[in-house]
VOGU-38568 format. One record per atom (N, C-alpha, C): residue in one letter; x negated, y negated, z. Coordinates in pm, whole numbers, padded with zeros to 5 digits, always signed. Layout:
REM residues N
AXYZ
...
REM end
This chain:
REM residues 50
M-03654+06482-00390
M-03747+06387-00458
M-03832+06470-00556
N-03832+06421-00681
N-03908+06494-00782
N-04047+06471-00787
R-04132+06526-00850
R-04283+06533-00850
R-04322+06376-00898
L-04267+06324-00990
L-04312+06190-01034
L-04271+06086-00939
T-04161+06102-00872
T-04132+06000-00774
T-04221+06012-00649
H-04263+06123-00614
H-04357+06146-00512
H-04483+06099-00536
S-04539+06118-00665
S-04663+06065-00711
S-04670+05924-00706
L-04565+05859-00741
L-04554+05712-00759
L-04554+05648-00622
L-04481+05720-00520
L-04489+05668-00396
L-04618+05678-00318
V-04697+05800-00343
V-04812+05797-00294
V-04914+05700-00344
A-04912+05667-00478
A-04994+05577-00530
A-04959+05438-00483
L-04843+05402-00449
L-04801+05279-00403
L-04842+05260-00260
L-04847+05357-00179
L-04907+05356-00040
L-05049+05331-00039
L-05118+05407-00133
L-05260+05390-00136
L-05300+05240-00185
L-05232+05182-00284
L-05266+05067-00319
L-05239+04951-00216
S-05129+04961-00142
S-05096+04867-00044
S-05191+04886+00076
A-05244+04996+00095
A-05346+05013+00207
A-05472+04944+00181
T-05512+04934+00054
T-05646+04887+00023
T-05620+04726+00018
A-05513+04683-00010
A-05489+04529-00009
A-05496+04463+00136
V-05507+04548+00231
V-05506+04489+00372
V-05649+04477+00423
Q-05747+04491+00331
Q-05887+04483+00381
Q-05943+04352+00395
A-05888+04245+00373
A-05928+04112+00378
A-05950+04073+00529
E-06047+03987+00557
E-06070+03934+00694
E-06121+03797+00684
I-06116+03725+00792
I-06178+03592+00805
I-06326+03628+00845
L-06415+03567+00773
L-06566+03568+00802
L-06609+03440+00853
S-06711+03425+00936
S-06754+03300+00991
S-06907+03316+00994
K-06978+03208+00983
K-07124+03210+00984
K-07167+03069+01037
E-07262+03081+01142
E-07328+02956+01185
E-07431+02918+01087
I-07447+02784+01038
I-07542+02733+00953
I-07618+02621+01024
V-07758+02639+01027
V-07841+02537+01086
V-07887+02463+00959
Y-07894+02318+00977
Y-07940+02250+00855
Y-08006+02110+00920
H-08095+02067+00841
H-08180+01940+00881
H-08149+01817+00796
V-08139+01717+00857
V-08127+01581+00792
V-08245+01496+00844
G-08346+01471+00786
G-08452+01382+00829
G-08519+01472+00941
D-08543+01427+01057
D-08604+01489+01165
D-08504+01554+01248
S-08374+01539+01237
S-08263+01592+01322
S-08216+01725+01270
E-08185+01821+01363
E-08131+01946+01332
E-07989+01958+01374
Y-07901+02006+01283
Y-07759+02008+01300
Y-07711+02160+01290
T-07601+02188+01347
T-07536+02311+01334
T-07401+02298+01280
G-07369+02376+01178
G-07234+02366+01120
G-07177+02514+01124
Y-07051+02529+01107
Y-06983+02659+01089
Y-06906+02669+00961
L-06929+02781+00895
L-06858+02813+00765
L-06769+02937+00800
A-06635+02906+00761
A-06539+03023+00787
A-06459+03035+00653
F-06436+03155+00618
F-06364+03180+00484
F-06286+03321+00490
D-06192+03322+00393
D-06114+03451+00387
D-06190+03524+00269
N-06234+03646+00285
N-06299+03713+00190
N-06202+03785+00092
A-06065+03771+00098
A-05974+03839+00009
A-06005+03813-00147
G-06056+03701-00182
G-06086+03678-00320
G-06219+03717-00364
L-06304+03786-00280
L-06437+03820-00312
L-06457+03940-00397
G-06336+04022-00417
G-06337+04124-00496
G-06422+04243-00452
REM end
């Protein structure tokens, strides 16, 4: 394996390792409507948050 091929392979492995950092995030949200209190849940994939 020549030096260029080796460098490209290492770069590809590093790029693919950083692409796996996404995760599902969730958060409990408390909100009010009139005098009533409600709890909701927000869940999202943070892959697009850059």
